[in-house]
NUZAZA-539968 format. One record per residue: y, z, x of N, C-alpha, C, CB in turn. Coordinates in steps of 0.001 Angstrom, whole numbers, plus 500000, padded with zeros to 6 digits. Glycine has a CB too. Layout:
% NUZAZA-539968
YZXYZXYZXYZX/...
This chain:
% NUZAZA-539968
486663477127531935488040477084531631488508478325530820488329475820530890/489527479074531228489933480294530580490096480164529123491161480775531148/490802479071528693491082478994527230489903478821526341491985477893526961/488754478509526990487506478362526202486907479764526021486461477376526924/487256480730526881486669482106526662487399482824525547486744482975527972/486617483375524583487246484093523514488172485245524046486161484650522584/489289485521523404490127486522523918489526487953523641491517486361523311/488720488059522556488118489334522121486681489060521644488978490009520969/485771489866522210484386489790521853483755491159521601483645489076522919/483162491257520385482474492454520076480945492330520167482870492889518734/480280493136520840478825493066521088478127494288520619478533492865522547/477526494310519462476681495482519018477467496704518817475599495789520013/478622496613518272479500497768518064479019498596516898480943497322517828/478801499901517107478262500794516063479206502081516194476594501139516293/479400502679515021480235503862515026479918504750513723481782503421515083/479551506006513976479191506889512805480191508039512805477662507452512897/480584508446511574481383509571511328480504510614510503482703509136510573/479905511598511031479104512484510126478071511707509536479922513139509035/478016511719508231476870510987507495477247509641507171476455511678506192/478388509154507582478824507758507174478729506884508383480313507722506588/477964505708508186477872504725509205478989503706509007476498504065509197/480055503911509803481245503071509628481081501630510093482384503678510354/480413501502511219480100500206511769478696500112512330481075499869512821/477942499062512126476559498987512603476295497628513266475567499219511432/476113497594514547475685496393515257476539495136515028474299496094514872/477908495433515119478919494308514813479106493410516009480336494893514400/478838492133515869478984491274516926479661489924516510477662491064517528/480782489611517036481434488367516752482554488220517705481914488287515318/483165486981517822484192486730518823485428486206518168483705485758519878/486591486367518790487926485775518242488490484936519253488995486858517842/488628483606518955489103482594519915490548482891520283488975481151519326/491070482315521375492386482451521814493389481657521048492449482112523166/494550482064520918495630481251520391495576480898518938495692480049521124/494875481712518131494842481499516657495226482750515852493440481047516232/495471482498514564495683483608513683494305483821512911496938483322512683/493701484950513180492311485133512753492377486245511721491319485489513977/492011485919510558492080487014509458490769487798509471492318486374507958/490903489097509279489685489999509151489779490607507732489643491198510327/488788490381506866488831490870505548487599491695505148489002489746504643/487658492408504115486563493335503777487103494324502755486008494086505060/486143494926502029486544496028501085487068497197501895485326496498500174/487634498178501131487950499475501777486655500107502154488783500426500845/486621500636503345485433501276503908484429500295504499484759502091502855/484809499023504600484059498031505247483890498207506728484647496789504988/484938498874507335484865499110508734485965498464509582483586498662509194/486894497795508782488022497080509501488869497984510312488921496363508523/489425499068509733490229499954510417489508500725511573490785500869509446/488318500973511422487487501594512457487483500659513727485994501838511904/487115499354513499487030498423514472488420498277515187486535497150513878/489470498196514397490794498101514992491087499247515906491835498031513936/490696500583515420491067501712516224490148501748517493490956503039515382/488981501161517518488186501126518636488912500148519682486727500678518237/489468498994519134490246498160520095491454498892520650490714496866519421/491999499780519826493292500424520223493104501705520918494163500664519038/491875502043521314491563503289522143491676504600521314492559503383523383/491788504528519986491744505634519184490320506283519139492214505248517852/489362505396518840487951505741518821487233505075519808487347505478517584/486110505678520365485168505044521293483774504737520507484931506034522592/483303503657520673482086503188519940480893504089520375481775501616520253/479916504374519370478713505055519747477856504094520511477980505613518535/477887502855520231477073501841520963477793500583520953475679501643520361/477392499615521905478003498356521976479201498296522949478414497971520632/479765497075523085480788496885524095481845495924523609480179496385525386/483006495926524293484125495069523965484445494274525171485342495860523486/484615493033525142485141492211526167486531491648525756484155491092526478/487521491917526567488913491436526320489367490512527461489910492653526185/489647489294527159490002488299528178488921488156529238491319488672528840/487605488181528734486536487920529546486039489148530339486900486848530419/486680490301530208486366491447531011485889492581530081487597491878531860/484798493200530385484387494329529545485277495611529694482945494676529880/485692496178528553486583497312528587486042498461527731487969496901528114/486410499658528181486192500878527444487524501569527324485136501783528123/488135501400526138489488501971526051489471503468525630490331501152525044/489771504289526428489718505733526239490980506326525632489452506391527539/492091505608525693493289506047525219494066504872524610494029506721526298/495109505173523800495986504126523199496720503388524369497060504786522155/497109504151525383497870503607526455497035502600527298498391504739527319/495750502882527430494867501936528112494716500561527365493488502587528279/494589500638526086494547499485525249495863498719525324494235499884523830/496974499417525185498299498756525280498593498126526594499364499719524996/498208498779527644498477498269529059497619497086529266498179499359530192/496510496978528603495555495806528826496197494581528116494021496115528217/497157494843527170497636493619526438497342493533525034497101492453527014/496961494661524338496680494737522913497751495576522212495274495331522666/498307495043521209499353495731520437498915495743518945500776495009520623/499005496924518312498506497110516964499505497619516027497384497998516962/499658497030514917500380497607513657499384498188512710501220496492512874/499351499562512663498333500132511784498768500120510242498040501600512255/497813500273509431498076500184508007498977501352507623496749500191507180/498727502567507965499535503703507656500694503740508689498676505023507672/501920503873508171503026503632509003503274504836510017504246503378508117/502946504670511261503088505814512192504539505832512725502038505710513397/505294506686512186506669506753512488507172508113512542507416506011511561/508109508404513474508664509773513631509908509881512803508979510111515126/509894510566511737511038510558510757512361511060511334510688511421509548/512189511941512354513488512640512927514117511756514019513145514132513587/513437510674514435514004509832515500514743508584514775512796509330516546/515514507938515538516177506735515073515236505576515117517406506441515892/515606504479514434514828503242514433514617502817515866515533502120513617/515620502756516644515470502315518054514594503211518955516827502221518672/514714504569518643513889505522519365512444505420518974514375506916519136/512088505036517793510753504845517378510142503549518094510718504731515814/510940502515518135510572501259518663510158501414520275511815500242518427/510953502267520928510678502419522422510016503691522793511954502335523214/509470504365521769508789505700521970507644505510522919508260506319520604/507636506499523959506521506434524981506669505439526003505253506184524357/507789504743526152508006503618527131509198503983527970508243502207526405/509274503324529165510407503469530084511675502933529400510136502713531437/512741503585529283513860503109528707514904502604529691514374504104527888/515729501547529447516698501137530378517751502194530688517327499937529891/518100502241531938519007503254532455520201502673533154518290504154533382/521275503439533136522532503090533857523076504344534415523591502394532935/523225504322535821523698505548536465522868506744536320524967505870535988/521444506527536240520567507524536080520340508138534682520946508452536926/521150507608533813521075508082532372520566506964531483522492508566531845/519938507318530330519422506287529443520684505460528929518565506957528210/520481504133528994521500503263528479521249502997526983521537501950529281/521771503852526133521522503750524712522079502428524094522137504958524014/523175502083524697523821500747524171522799499583524349525236500371525011/522128499538525533521143498451525782519881498633524863520710498447527324/519446499898524637518385500192523731518670499627522379518157501650523648/519851499968521836520244499492520506520372498016520475521535500112520070/520888497415521558521062495932521559519695495300521472521824495424522852/518739495766522245517338495166522149516753495305520808516382495812523139/517001496542520203516373496731518827517062495836517849516468498233518322/518375495603517913519086494745516957518536493304517217520718494838517145/518260492917518340517691491551518673516242491461517988517589491331520355/515422492504518071514088492461517481514223492367516002513251493684517869/515136493068515353515299493010513942515832491613513562516239494134513461/516675491032514392517112489629514076516005488697514044518103489124515057/515009488870515000513814487932514964513087488045513572512764488292516172/513108489260513030512424489516511728513305489082510531512067491042511595/514577488678510888515416488254509760515891489382508913514685487302508910/516034490614509485516548491767508710517586492508509503515411492726508317/518378493145508698519592493980509364519248495519509092521197493563508631/518890496173510099518566497642510083519455498223511198516940497960510341/520208499301510969520958499991511968520048500643512925521871500979511367/520022500252514198519129500847515197519414502360515329519303500133516580/520518502867514964520858504220515091520471504985513783522350504345515413/520032504366512787519632505036511524518401505979511753519287503948510422/518429507154511223517233508020511307516132507354510422517563509542510813/514902507418510936513820506712510313513542507311508977512588506728511173/513753508653508732513507509285507523514403508715506393513701510745507695/515582508153506747516460507602505782516173506207505374517768507673506260/515252505547505981514862504140505778513801504115504633514278503489507145/513905502937503895512905502731502869511509502502503532513309501517501961/510452502543502726509084502226503272509060500921503858508014502291502230/509636499822503245509719498546503818510343498486505178510420497710502948/511500499216505325512263499264506499511421499937507629513580500006506233/510675501017507224509913501658508264508796500732508764509335502978507756/508202499997507759507216499002508203507750497978509146506649498309507046/508956497520508925509556496547509826509794497167511175510859496005509256/510188498478511205510423499099512490509060499095513281511004500583512300/507960499355512606506738499382513319506311498014513776505699499990512498/506559497022512982506347495589513409507186495190514561506637494640512279/508497495591514572509354495349515618508893495939516912510632495821515283/508339497160516816507716497824518006506638497061518626507176499136517653/505743496527517813504595495730518210505073494424518875503692495428516980/506070493837518278506589492544518897507253492834520197507610491808517958/507883494024520427508576494217521614507614494382522790509472495378521477/506358494637522557505462494787523632505015493463524343504303495497523128/505134492348523629504838491034524097503409490984524656505856490609525145/502463491432523876501090491467524140500365490176524039500506492376523296/499148490115524679498338488922524505497695488807523231497352488842525488/497338490034522589496699490061521301497416491058520411495213490407521434/497819490581519251498490491387518285497655491566517094499782490813517919/497289492761516678496448493157515575497393493733514543495327494184516008/497300493190513366498163493616512269497387494071510993499099492473511915/497341495392510688496535495864509594497424496058508405495801497152509950/497348495234507444498177495192506192499639495328506459497766496291505235/500231494379507267501532494494507704502625494248506593501692493572508814/502120493554505528503136493182504449503016494087503221502943491680503990/502297495141503281502033495986502079503314496602501509501040497118502430/504327496687502293505605497257501705506743496235501796506035498591502461/506497494942502147507460493979502356507660493187501043507066493100503516/508892492642500808509117491677499755508814490319500205510495491736499263/508897489328499276508501487953499603509374487334500698508564487087498355/510661487610500774511497487060501840511050487648503235513026487387501549/510895488967503285510489489656504478509140489088504973510395491176504213/508193488946504036506851488456504381506992486965504970505881488494503052/507803486191504330508010484742504857508576484805506264509029483881503909/509542485672506489510097485777507798509118486238508836511229486669507771/508225487162508452507159487595509403506236486476509661506367488796508875/505846485777508641504873484664508824505391483627509773504545484000507492/506719483415509673507366482343510581507230482866512019508982482065510207/507453484131512226507354484672513599505879484651514139507908486141513621/504912484953513216503577484935513656503121483514514125502707485446512552/503651482524513357503251481194513696503901480771515091503671480214512532/505062481189515320505794480976516567504991481683517757507305481564516431/504524482955517499503759483610518526502418482967518769503571485025518179/501820482423517706500531481572517936500736480463518687499911481097516726/501911479710518379502142478529519179502528478749520676503199477762518529/502838480006520981503147480389522363501900480822522987504207481488522454/500757480861522335499457481176522924499030482625522668499494480911524415/499842483405521842499456484832521599498467484758520375500800485817521283/497375485475520462496358485563519448496731486704518546494950485751520054/496471486444517177496810487511516169495589487711515283498095487116515276/495273488912515115494170489373514177494958489915513019493132490516514831/494757489280511870495580489661510645494564490208509605496437488358510024/494806491528509335494015492123508292494754492298507015493503493405508727/494162491851505865494932491941504585493903491877503451496034490751504446/494266492542502373493472492338501170494119491323500212493269493669500458/495310490767500629495934489775499773495438488424500257497509489871499804/494500487921499510493820486560499841494851485463499918492725486151498734/495912485499498921496863484473499068497601484366500396497790484620498052/497810485520500953498428485656502347497426485135503446498811487225502653/496196485466503240495119485089504208495041483531504221493673485753503790/495053482853503078494962481424502946496224480791503394494650481028501544/497375481457503382498574480874503865498792480941505346499659481481503217/498234482048506031498684482211507446497460482149508361499463483586507655/496212482202507979495092482234508854494631480910509242494023482950508269/494037480879510492493376479635510944491832479763510690493686479365512507/491243481010510846489880481276510484489749482712509912488961481077511710/488595482956509269488512484218508508487060484823508786488777483951506887/487159486077509204485889486902509448485844487949508398485845487588510907/484585488337507989484340489345507013483433490451507407483830488749505872/483864491675507116482921492821507197482545493249505776483558494040507995/481336493860505750480935494524504457480032495637504763480237493548503468/480410496881504334479625498021504520479248498242505978478439497924503688/480215497992506871480053498199508215479363497174508990479438499339508381/478919496113508432478204494914508941479043493705509020477041494605508099/478893492906510121479647491640510157478819490654509315479881491102511676/479626489948508416478983489004507467479065487569508031479677489077506040/480289487179508464480361485804509003481784485467509242479718484767508052/481981484282509855483329483700510133483324482307509567483679483678511692/484408481908508950484541480543508409485911480090508755484295480471506860/486076478689509004487407478159509184488146478169507837487348476731509779/489427478463507842490230478497506534490237477173505908491702478944506749/490271476131506665490349474809506046489119474482505095490444473749507170/488010475049505473486841474742504586486396475852503634485672474386505433/487276476847503412486908478022502761487595477952501375487304479285503596/487110478773500389487723478904499109487869480432498852486871478170497987/488801480839498068488891482204497664487708482923497158489814482285496729/486954482187496277485761482710495641484733482959496812485191481678494507/484635482121497781483737482208498833484080483569499631483835480894499729/485314483670499988485749484893500717485466486220499997487228484809500982/485751486146498659485521487326497939484035487680497922486058487183496565/483159486692497786481707486952497845481292487491499192480920485682497542/481963487052500337481655487571501608482103489038501654482310486733502705/483198489390501092483810490671501079482955491699500260485223490545500510/482612491411499114482085492415498124480605492142497848482905492364496760/480012490956498238478622490771498025478265490381496510477909492060498446/479293490019495800479118489725494377480204488950493929478997490924493545/480094488397492674481213487680492110482197488690491480480721486640491061/483530488436491643484596489218490962485252488196490046485670489907492004/484765488115488885485144487005487950486488487254487418484152486854486781/486914488454487294488290488647486671488985489794487342488205488927485113/489846489454488239490563490394489050491572491125488171491252489688490233/492149490526487171493040491135486260492416491268484849494314490346486215/491501492153484533490769492156483343491584492847482163489436492852483602/492704492300481812493543492849480813492885492932479474494756492077480717/492945494076478880492527494293477528493747494768476708491360495320477472/494139494112475639495229494480474815494872495467473818495781493350474184/495564496656473773495235497740472918496366497835471787495103499086473778/495997498553470736496980498745469607497986499804470182496234499274468160/499242499535469823500389500412470204500486501528469155501772499585470290/500949502716469570501269503801468706502574503390467915501452505148469545/502653503870466642503872503492465779505121503971466436503792504112464317/505050505220467020506252505765467620506134505791469056506552507107467128/507156505725469849507149505734471320506721507089471839508537505371471877/505952507104472865505630508353473635506882508740474445504353508140474618/507520507734475018508708507993475883509779507184475447508461507736477333/511028507762475337512365507078475046513276507415476139513010507513473665/513862506399476755514794506526477874516120505806477515514164505928479194/517168506572477553518509505943477030519545506252478111519012506578475528/520120505159478585521261505185479476521046506150480734522506505626478657/519861506098481232519491506896482360520200506384483650517961506882482522/520762507336484402521283507011485725521072507991486763522645506775485658/520817507501488054520771508432489165521849507928490245519249508506489783/522608508818490697523792508488491503523400507642492659524502509739491994/523992506325492711523719505487493911522329504795493821523787506371495211/521504504957492833520193504363492857519998503408491636519117505477492869/520419503895490417520325502986489225521222503623488139518769502807488696/521470502682487141522384503135486077522049502421484801523864502890486453/522382503061483638522188502428482320520847501884482062523126501362482145/519835502612482443518456502215482156517949502714480829517557502702483228/517552501895479957517045502191478557515821501403478305518104501861477454/514826502078477718513576501539477271512763502426476418512806501163478379/511792502000475688510812502778474987509416502436475608510868502481473424/508536503488475687507135503212476080506268503700475051506756503831477396/505381502869474517504452503125473468503047503519473948504372501939472616/502412504308473300501008504584473603500268503293473404500414505732472708/499275503072474350498415501856474242499028500683474987498197501465472755/500179500818475657500767499627476395500890499957477879502206499228475814/500938498896478579501350498889479971502739498176480110500256498178480851/503801498945480536505068498427480691505293498178482079506062499273480144/505548496919482477505799496595483888507317496677484256505258495172484193/507588497359485291508942497258485856508980496445487109509497498616486139/509763495334487061509718494396488199511150494349488767509196492923487754/511033494286490127512335494096490885512077494037492397513355495282490571/512907493476493129512773493416494559513075494787495201513698492339495120/512887494851496542513068496135497200514524496541496998512691496066498729/514763497832496623516151498349496327516598498107494972517148497756497222/515815497516494057516394497257492709516336498504491836515642496095492003/515639499546492217515659500867491515514397501129490750516833500951490555/513418500176490769512192500436489877511488501668490312511170499242489909/511288501839491634510542503143492067511359504303491835510145503150493563/512750504227491935513610505388491695513581505824490243515035505081492106/513379504856489326513312505249487898511982506046487714513371503942486914/510865505611488301509656506393488151509798507849488708508512505669488855/510411507935489905510648509162490538511553510181489612511329508845491905/512482509528489029513396510360488131512623510810486916514687509538487664/511805509989486392510946510352485243509986511395485549510214509198484745/509650511600486805508705512680487218509441513857487823507673512147488237/510653513896487740511418515059488196511600515193489694510775516267487710/511306514043490433511538514068491869512834513658492346510619513282492501/513488512778491509514959512465491874515787512844490692515212510892492245/516868513661490925517727514150489879518504513060489199518652515152490419/518580513116487908519312512176487087520807512579486995518676512100485680/521777511776486971523182512146486832523656512007485366524052511268487761/522951511230484541523312511116483151522162510383482384524682510354483006/522287510400481052521280509807480309520315510787479602520561508938481177/519430510262478730518502511085477923517042510643478059518906511032476453/516108511545478101514724511266478078514134512069476921514057511597479435/513282511433476103512511512062475041511038511779475369512924511513473594/510248512815475200508786512739475157508214513175473889508198513525476214/507486512262473328506949512548471953508028513037470945505838513626472050/509143512387471048510261512721470108511089513912470451509730512943468775/510757514594471495511472515851471887512261515632473165510465517035472088/513455516118473166514294515938474479513694516642475628515755516475474324/513694516076476811513073516469478020514029516537479166511989515566478331/514022517612479914514843517874481084513914518246482247515888519011480798/513666517326483215512749517698484266513513518161485482511834516542484618/513417519399485726514018520047487011513124519918488138514322521548486840/511825519539487901510810519420488932509648518679488422510381520751489436/508729518330489351507523517599488906506627518441488065506747517087490081/506675519774488207505838520587487404506253520503485909505886522017487913/507673520379485702508075520237484309507544518952483724509585520282484179/507485517764484602506995516580484091505573516641483675507181515571485024/504798517268484614503366517499484412503080518225483163502789518247485539/503810519305482903503705520136481784503931519291480413504738521296481947/504805518301480597505117517449479424504151516312479289506525516895479517/503066516249480090502014515207479937502261513934480721501874514844478496/503044514106481835503310512884482650502614513025483959504837512648482878/501954511976484431501366511829485752502054510727486542499879511542485639/501997510939487822502697510028488803501810509694489995504016510686489323/501681508442490328501001508038491570502038507412492468499812507042491297/502391508065493599503504507572494462503067506372495270504001508685495420/504077505549495747503827504408496500503404504833497944505061503505496490/503906505809498473503733506354499809502717507432499871505003506866500320/501409507138499861500403508165499685500443509126500826499028507564499554/500757508728502090500758509566503257501811510612503168500944508759504482/503037510200502801504216511105502741504210511982501494505516510288502776/503691511373500379503901512127499068502594512455498393504774511296498073/501525511798498742500298511883497938499182512683498518499802510563497685/499207512930499910498111513518500552498468514704501518497408512459501274/497533515634501583497598516686502591496546516408503649497393518093501956/497017515856504815496123515279505756495117516220506361496879514679506793/495390517526506382494629518507507016493527519069506033495562519603507526/493653518677504647492719519230503722491576518201503415493461519652502435/490472518745502696489385517985502364489597517008501184488319518870502100/488639516183500914488655515332499740488724516187498464487410514423499721/487911517214498341487941518031497231489328518830497080486763518958497329/489859519332498131491179520088498073492321519118497621491543520732499532/492203517962498111493323516962497746493128516540496278493298515621498721/491963516217495882491645515625494626491755516690493493490235515003494685/491443517955493794491361518973492761492645519803492659490180519879493031/493616519488493465494777520407493618495411520768492226495871519735494551/495595519781491388496143520130490000495070520839489099496646518790489253/493812520603489376492859521327488599492869522822488915491503520758488821/493177523105490293493236524524490689494248525310489874493577524643492164/495453524643489684496476525273488989496111525481487519497711524495489132/495472524447486841495162524523485536494087525630485246494738523204485105/493072525602486075492063526666485959492527528033486184491008526430486863/493405528166487221493949529491487480494748530019486362494769529483488682/495566529120485647496405529630484502495515529913483341497519528605484077/494354529253483153493599529411481929492553530545482168492906528037481508/492068530735483316490986531648483471491406532844484445489731530867484009/492550532783485051492956533775486013492275533779487346492788535033485443/491305532837487469490628532656488734490214531196488918489409533575488820/489730530834490023489305529453490204487834529352490611490175528776491245/486957529034489703485593528920489991485312527717490859484826528862488747/484829527898492083484682526782493044483605525806492504484283527325494499/482540526366491877481489525425491353482005524439490344480359526199490713/483056524918489519483585524014488553484464522952489326484414524808487450/485258523371490278486019522401491016485085521328491672486867523124492084/483978521789492223483073520842492868482474519946491898482012521525493615/482178520455490738481455519575489658482509518432489161480939520566488292/483769518849488985484731517866488506485052516885489598486004518541488009/485131517351490841485349516491491898484331515478492201485552517215492973/483085515907492058481976514943492245482018513943491113480579515662492294/482370514381489939482481513433488780483555512380489047482823514207487453/484698512837489680485794511925489924485369510950491044487103512711490305/484681511462492037484193510573493112483366509452492605483398511337494106/482482509811491556481664508837490959482446507834490040480603509536490195/483355508375489279484107507584488367484992506577489133484943508486487468/485655507021490239486527506171490928485888505442492053487632506910491396/484581505522492238483876504938493353484505505239494663483778503496493187/484754506507494904485300506963496137484244507065497250485960508280495921/484373506338498291483354506329499381483631507476500350483358504951500156/482894508448500305482959509645501236481638510226501454483873510736500705/481453510834502641480168511404502942479949512653502105480052511718504428/481003513322501742480893514461500809482291514830500360480173515696501473/482460515770499384483776516096498935484295517107499862483803516581497502/483563517641500818484088518475501845484628517801503029483116519352502256/484463516462503047484939515700504302486433515666504290484371514189504367/486968515537505468488458515563505689488978514276505027488867515632507297/490097514384504309490722513163503679491103512091504661491963513547502909/491285512461505949491609511558506996490458510693507423492112512296508128/489193511126507047488013510255507344487814509144506463486811511001507325/488503509102505347488461508021504373489305506809504761488913508532503048/488903505712504263489817504532504463491024504694503553489077503149504152/492054503836503841493253503913503059492995503730501577494223502901503532/492240502771501145491989502511499803491255503656499076491239501275499713/490317504315499814489698505474499204490554506666499149488497505813499896/491454506742500067492436507868500003493296507705498666493412507864501346/493702506349498510494509506104497278493748506532496022494892504597497165/492455506218495986491702506607494766491650508062494603490305506076494787/491598508864495657491687510298495474493055510689494829491494511014496841/494105510058495340495431510386494727495470510018493277496570509664495455/494880508899492900494898508546491437493966509508490656494432507022491210/492840509923491237491890510799490615492667512108490340490596511024491532/493408512602491282494170513908491186495246513721490086494869514323492627/495922512668490122497049512465489034496540512424487638497825511132489257/495355511782487440494772511720486151493948512924485730493966510558486086/493792513870486645492916515095486343493609515960485318492624515969487661/494924515783485012495564516587484084495497516127482637496891516717484479/494893514978482486494675514283481135496124514035480608493750515230480035/496880513139481336498235512867480922498289511875479682499018512283482133/499446511849478980499706510875477931500508509777478534500435511498476721/501318510086479549502126509017480214501850508978481623503597509202480020/501503507768482163501078507589483587502128506618484274499534506970483675/502726507045485306503671506367486155502936505862487412504853507310486527/502784504612487611502111504032488754502983503230489605501011503222488333/503163503672490814504115502914491751503164502338492888505358503944492408/503055501101492705502196500272493683500777500939493827502925500176495179/500011501193492805498813501947492853497701501218493608498380502274491475/497800499834493845496773499116494494497175498634495854496358498003493671/498235499198496396498637498790497695497642499126498770499913499382498010/497194498164499503496197498459500501494770498618499990496581499667501191/494580498184498694493224498276498093492572496912497988493290498920496695/491269496877498298490606495550498357490426495032496839489135495670499150/489975493761496813489901493033495450488949493794494556489391491490495597/487741494247495037486833494886494181487319496162493655485615495080494836/487983497008494482488646498226494076489850498012493159489072498963495277/490507496916493332491676496632492411491099496406491026492545495342492885/490014495624490892489489495356489595489093496679488922488300494393489689/488523497675489768488119498953489236489391499709488726487347499786490334/490478499667489477491674500409489091492251499750487801492748500417490277/492189498344487685492597497644486549491772498070485300492483496172486815/490444498264485426489658498648484320490094500097483929488130498542484665/490515500953484846490933502258484555492228502181483709491125503055485851/493112501232484024494269501025483246493895500662481805495119499964483873/492882499846481604492486499478480229491922500722479538491421498304480230/491181501628480260490696502832479601491829503787479231489701503540480491/492800503786480057493973504642479763494675504226478429494996504562480952/494939502924478391495627502433477177494781502449475912496100501041477407/493476502185476181492588502272474936492517503755474390491073501750475289/492799504724475272492734506091474900494118506540474239492379506951476165/495127505575474244496336505912473647497439506328474663496082506979472682/497198506248475935498173506581476965499208505458477129497461506850478301/500401505781477577501341504809477921501431504744479377502639505072477314/501495503532479944501513503346481398502764502580481809500242502599481874/503455503086482864504479502227483461503972501853484923505937502990483488/504044500528485079503496499967486282504629499324487170502412498919485910/504692499728488404505521499030489473504492498566490473506666500009490182/504676497304490887503785496740491909504519495761492771502582496064491274/504095495788494058504717494806494996504036493496494864504647495281496465/502909493444494117502166492202493836502584491673492424500582492463493908/503375490681492335503893490207491049502761489720490203504931489095491235/501852488940490665500662488535489880500008489713489099499618487911490828/499911490806489779499279492014489166500032492572488083499077493065490138/501337492818488207502205493411487215502303492442485994503626493710487835/502414491149486292502593490221485155501260490064484367503092488813485673/500178490148485003498866489968484316498501491206483564497743489625485316/498792492450484019498320493692483421499349494285482472497974494696484502/500557493678482344501550494240481478501596493658480058502848494077482106/501972494554479078502181494065477715503676493693477522501732495150476664/504498494259478290505969493957478381506345494079479804506859494920477493/507373493346480120507960493439481483509499493661481308507646492089482359/509946494624482066511389494865482234511783494571483697511761496353481841/512776493699483834513157493397485232514419494142485583513361491872485448/514586494480486897515735495177487373516332494522488474515436496498487730/517617494554488583518290493894489729519480494809490109518785492380489358/519543495182491397520570496070491886520812497353491036521828495304491981/519731497946490609519852499262489868520151499079488428520941500137490469/520153497874487862520316497728486444519304496849485759521624497218486178/519093497181484507518154496388483750518658494995483572517880497010482423/517840494000483981518349492582483861517883491942482547517850491699485080/516707492282482145516261491793480830514764492173480565516449490231480752/514311491802479466512946492241479015512201491061478386513044493433477970/510906490955478707510086489913478202508886490497477515509681488981479296/508537490030476358507197490320475758506060489583476399507200489985474302/504869489986476066503708489346476776503732487899476628502383489856476272/504053487313475471503991485916475341505111485175476049503983485583473946/506091486003476491507281485285477216507055485394478751508767485979476816/506142486229479207505955486523480607505729485152481328504730487537480824/506566484939482315506386483696483148506859484101484556507243482393482559/506062483639485470506398484045486945507744483536487392505317483481487960/508121482280487042509386481679487562510569482423486830509435480036487291/510439482674485508511501483291484740511740484716485247511155483292483235/510595485455485547510743486802485941511485486894487333509355487468485987/511105485900488289511675485953489567513173485569489533510903485064490485/513555484688488629515023484363488426515763485642488027515229483234487293/515123486350487130515846487531486594515842488682487780515082488078485161/514790488791488513514714489822489435515596489580490661513326490010489815/515892488244490967516834487947491997518264487745491591516405486808492664/518581487932490256519894487851489701520298486334489658520910488723490550/519385485452489643519728484023489586519861483534488104518631483184490341/519638484366487171519721484015485742520305485131485031518379483664485142/520821484783483763521395485848482977520379486642482297522328485330482003/520725487760481625519765488566480987519124487812479832520389489840480526/517851487933479674517061487292478615516179488194477928516277486213479130/515651487824476790514675488639476092515377489620475199513765489365477070/514608490653474830515056491593473879516055492546474445513934492312473331/516627493344473645517677494336474098516986495311475002518382495108472871/517726495993475844517029497062476743516445498194475959518031497683477774/516847498411474670516248499457473930515539498842472811517239500469473468/514268498472473013513485497665472051512977498517470895512294496988472756/512916497898469705512280498549468553510950497846468343513190498484467246/510018498235469191508685497540469196507716498262468251508071497493470662/506947497478467444506087498037466565504629497749466946506411497572465239/503777498457466433502332498310466832501762496995466347501471499479466263/
């Protein structure tokens, strides 16, 4: 009986990249008509396995059976034509094309009178967005869309293919709670129609909400598969990392400096946010919380000189600051980790060393008049060890690293300047639970050393657990502020959604150590 045959079977799949064994003798099957979660740490081999399914890579050994037939996918088109559709973790979008053009890229378009029927293309695109419960102009240029909207365009493209197998690699990494709920409703509908979904995520709460069964990879090896009904989060974490992760949010409270490192008063950026005021003290993590479009990320970009401000004042260590560029912010002791590492954080054609040591090159060149390569290599090897970056060597291409390890390179580079103020925009997006705990320990090290940290995160439990104070924003304005003892998930969500009046201290706090 066909329904008894697994839709996808891996038999002895192995893949090596230079000195890194990405997959080794991986064998397991995915039943038809279920939502099957695939979990594992960064570098476990999940993305490599997905790309083999999608025709991006060919395995060094082993075979794939899809719908009972052995396949060797040599191109993306071969995989897609067989009935496999993939939403990759890094958003593959053409910024100069419209949303509709991205969705139907590389496919036959409807025509009328020998010409492309753009009205029909846009109608189909609007219908796909309606399925996702979002309103995006199909004629909007992709570059003008937010990261979340770009993610939804890619998801809509996958849904439009009506494939037998839909593989989704971290599809909610840029989505808010409402968008995620809409997506989950669609995935359940697809499953009920007999479509199989492989769901890859580091967010275990999502895995336990949406999955029917869970498979784990670790260090390129298949560990096992368990039904969701009989599994526990602790069990899945052990399968992923091979050890207990007893405290995902290891918050350590440090002493605050008597005077603020950063003072922001009535800051505004045209069309993005207005009247934003707060102080940041050394030794604290200040969380900025808000839904997509609330202005939290825009505030960070303005503080780093990437988005011009229209009014307001900024003081760093008691001195007025005017940032015309990011270099001005760096010179003032500010570091920034962007949310979109591919567009803003990485140079895809360069090596791990060149990406991670970029700011060191500038500092050494200014201090010595030359750049000693042996010193760059030494410092980059130290960063690889400190941040547990998995790479075959510092000379390896940044593109050969998993998404989470790429993010660690971005963080290492940002902190290489020895900043006093660190701006983190979704720093653990797409990072596994073990690596998240490592990043959280680094946050504790920064505050213990007297740094001030501003944290924006799409994962509310993370920002609430790691913050000493929380400021919520709604539609570009500060809604309220909560001290650590006041932080409550429900209260924060009411403020962030505009369902409650402003609470807590004034937007310009007089906080003492």
